[in-house]
Kinemage of the C-alpha trace (Angstrom):
@kinemage 1
@onewidth
@group {chain A} dominant
@subgroup {mainchain}
@vectorlist {calphas} color= white
{ca met a 1} P -186.230 35.648 71.634
{ca asp a 2} L -188.347 38.700 72.337
{ca ala a 3} L -188.119 41.392 69.616
{ca lys a 4} L -187.120 43.963 72.249
{ca asn a 5} L -184.111 41.857 73.236
{ca thr a 6} L -181.853 42.688 70.278
{ca thr a 7} L -178.080 42.876 69.999
{ca ala a 8} L -178.330 46.602 70.782
{ca thr a 9} L -179.212 45.622 74.343
{ca glu a 10} L -176.487 43.000 74.689
{ca pro a 11} L -173.620 44.397 76.797
{ca ala a 12} L -170.871 42.838 74.633
{ca gln a 13} L -172.235 44.724 71.630
{ca arg a 14} L -171.897 48.052 73.444
{ca val a 15} L -168.173 47.724 74.206
{ca leu a 16} L -165.406 49.025 71.961
{ca val a 17} L -161.897 47.547 71.919
{ca ile a 18} L -159.151 48.769 69.581
{ca glu a 19} L -155.538 47.626 69.508
{ca arg a 20} L -152.746 49.419 67.668
{ca ile a 21} L -148.978 49.072 67.464
{ca phe a 22} L -147.071 52.372 67.387
{ca asp a 23} L -143.475 52.649 66.231
{ca ala a 24} L -142.558 54.789 69.235
{ca pro a 25} L -141.417 54.230 72.813
{ca arg a 26} L -144.113 53.676 75.401
{ca ser a 27} L -143.094 56.792 77.347
{ca leu a 28} L -143.673 58.994 74.289
{ca val a 29} L -147.042 57.430 73.472
{ca phe a 30} L -148.113 57.920 77.094
{ca lys a 31} L -147.032 61.591 76.969
{ca ala a 32} L -149.041 62.065 73.778
{ca trp a 33} L -152.132 61.119 75.808
{ca thr a 34} L -151.302 63.073 78.957
{ca glu a 35} L -149.690 66.350 77.864
{ca pro a 36} L -152.268 68.784 76.470
{ca glu a 37} L -149.927 70.388 73.916
{ca arg a 38} L -149.171 66.938 72.467
{ca leu a 39} L -152.731 65.634 72.656
{ca met a 40} L -154.075 68.642 70.747
{ca arg a 41} L -151.912 67.705 67.762
{ca trp a 42} L -153.672 64.376 67.135
{ca trp a 43} L -156.972 64.145 69.052
{ca gly a 44} L -160.159 63.853 67.061
{ca pro a 45} L -161.467 62.306 63.870
{ca asn a 46} L -160.786 63.565 60.357
{ca gly a 47} L -161.889 67.137 59.730
{ca val a 48} L -161.763 68.093 63.421
{ca thr a 49} L -159.382 70.572 65.035
{ca thr a 50} L -158.779 70.418 68.768
{ca val a 51} L -158.809 74.037 69.934
{ca ser a 52} L -158.285 73.570 73.665
{ca cys a 53} L -157.358 70.868 76.145
{ca lys a 54} L -157.209 71.169 79.902
{ca met a 55} L -156.388 68.345 82.232
{ca asp a 56} L -155.674 67.857 85.889
{ca leu a 57} L -153.605 64.695 85.525
{ca arg a 58} L -154.315 62.893 88.793
{ca ala a 59} L -156.874 60.392 90.016
{ca gly a 60} L -160.017 62.467 90.529
{ca gly a 61} L -158.744 65.240 88.250
{ca ala a 62} L -160.925 66.543 85.441
{ca trp a 63} L -160.165 66.871 81.736
{ca arg a 64} L -161.967 68.868 79.058
{ca ile a 65} L -161.394 69.150 75.314
{ca ser a 66} L -162.978 71.540 72.825
{ca met a 67} L -162.983 70.660 69.139
{ca arg a 68} L -164.129 72.508 66.032
{ca cys a 69} L -165.605 70.862 62.954
{ca arg a 70} L -167.151 72.775 60.074
{ca gly a 71} L -167.609 75.821 62.284
{ca asn a 72} L -169.321 73.935 65.092
{ca glu a 73} L -167.771 73.441 68.506
{ca glu a 74} L -168.018 70.173 70.418
{ca arg a 75} L -166.768 69.593 73.926
{ca gln a 76} L -165.827 66.410 75.732
{ca gln a 77} L -165.118 65.975 79.393
{ca gly a 78} L -164.357 63.432 82.036
{ca val a 79} L -162.503 62.542 85.185
{ca phe a 80} L -159.323 60.524 85.521
{ca arg a 81} L -159.925 57.424 87.612
{ca glu a 82} L -156.459 55.870 87.425
{ca ile a 83} L -153.061 56.940 86.110
{ca val a 84} L -150.154 54.501 86.121
{ca glu a 85} L -147.335 56.083 84.112
{ca pro a 86} L -146.476 54.813 81.488
{ca glu a 87} L -148.748 51.752 81.646
{ca arg a 88} L -152.401 52.750 81.940
{ca leu a 89} L -154.964 55.542 81.886
{ca val a 90} L -158.555 55.132 83.040
{ca phe a 91} L -161.003 57.988 82.634
{ca thr a 92} L -164.660 58.778 82.169
{ca tyr a 93} L -165.731 60.236 78.823
{ca ala a 94} L -168.818 62.218 77.862
{ca phe a 95} L -169.792 64.786 75.252
{ca glu a 96} L -171.211 68.024 76.655
{ca asp a 97} L -174.471 69.537 75.512
{ca pro a 98} L -174.493 73.269 74.616
{ca thr a 99} L -175.100 74.197 78.269
{ca gly a 100} L -172.025 72.256 79.455
{ca lys a 101} L -173.995 69.357 80.911
{ca pro a 102} L -172.390 65.951 80.208
{ca gly a 103} L -174.300 63.400 78.183
{ca his a 104} L -174.052 59.614 78.407
{ca glu a 105} L -170.847 58.698 80.237
{ca thr a 106} L -168.553 55.835 79.301
{ca leu a 107} L -165.372 54.532 80.889
{ca val a 108} L -162.179 54.452 78.800
{ca thr a 109} L -159.183 52.306 79.702
{ca val a 110} L -156.009 52.758 77.665
{ca thr a 111} L -153.051 50.449 78.247
{ca phe a 112} L -149.553 50.979 76.890
{ca ala a 113} L -147.359 47.860 76.637
{ca glu a 114} L -143.772 47.401 75.504
{ca tyr a 115} L -143.813 45.538 72.197
{ca gly a 116} L -140.346 44.833 70.808
{ca gly a 117} L -139.186 48.448 70.935
{ca lys a 118} L -142.638 49.679 69.921
{ca thr a 119} L -145.807 50.319 71.907
{ca lys a 120} L -148.939 48.198 71.861
{ca leu a 121} L -151.912 50.356 72.782
{ca thr a 122} L -155.214 48.796 73.774
{ca leu a 123} L -158.224 51.075 74.134
{ca lys a 124} L -161.436 49.823 75.725
{ca gln a 125} L -164.530 51.999 76.047
{ca ala a 126} L -167.805 50.892 77.660
{ca met a 127} L -170.771 50.906 78.070
{ca phe a 128} L -172.301 52.724 75.157
{ca asp a 129} L -175.996 53.413 75.200
{ca thr a 130} L -176.407 52.013 71.654
{ca val a 131} L -174.462 49.986 69.123
{ca ala a 132} L -174.725 52.911 66.675
{ca thr a 133} L -172.992 55.196 69.171
{ca arg a 134} L -170.296 52.584 69.669
{ca asp a 135} L -169.817 52.390 65.904
{ca asp a 136} L -169.433 56.191 65.707
{ca his a 137} L -166.694 55.947 68.326
{ca val a 138} L -164.958 53.111 66.449
{ca arg a 139} L -164.683 55.446 63.453
{ca gly a 140} L -163.658 58.445 65.563
{ca trp a 141} L -161.015 56.586 67.560
{ca ser a 142} L -159.659 54.839 64.452
{ca glu a 143} L -159.188 58.170 62.690
{ca ala a 144} L -157.713 59.812 65.804
{ca leu a 145} L -155.264 56.942 66.297
{ca gly a 146} L -154.235 57.375 62.671
{ca his a 147} L -153.458 61.009 63.512
{ca leu a 148} L -151.508 59.794 66.556
{ca thr a 149} L -149.397 57.579 64.273
{ca glu a 150} L -148.608 60.640 62.117
{ca tyr a 151} L -147.813 62.776 65.171
{ca leu a 152} L -145.484 60.171 66.690
{ca ala a 153} L -143.517 59.974 63.439
{ca thr a 154} L -142.606 63.651 63.869
{ca ala a 155} L -142.346 63.894 67.679
């Protein structure tokens, strides 16, 4: 195998999949992803505060989130590709640079399935430009989904 052909270039290594079971009805979990006032209460990894969220919840509609961490602001943006309430969300995802220009874009698919009175959420995000970036998102999503668990317990 050529040294340039490492796992970082293998497509399967640049895909993230996370599954979680939430002790909440599917309709509530879906709303937590699609209503800005709810999303702002859980979005982001540890130490991050979501300070604004705007979304045009329709296929082709844009979304934008601003977060603050240790005094720095980060922004994320994307476009909804598919919305099937309360089953599935598909949207593009990219961090913005300081000028507002999006960086590397990935596609996120979130499914919400009935699971014995609970909700099984499956999140898939692809294709990352590097395995290290994917790993950063694994940590970020895992922490954010932990916050979602806490939010749903009080919603």
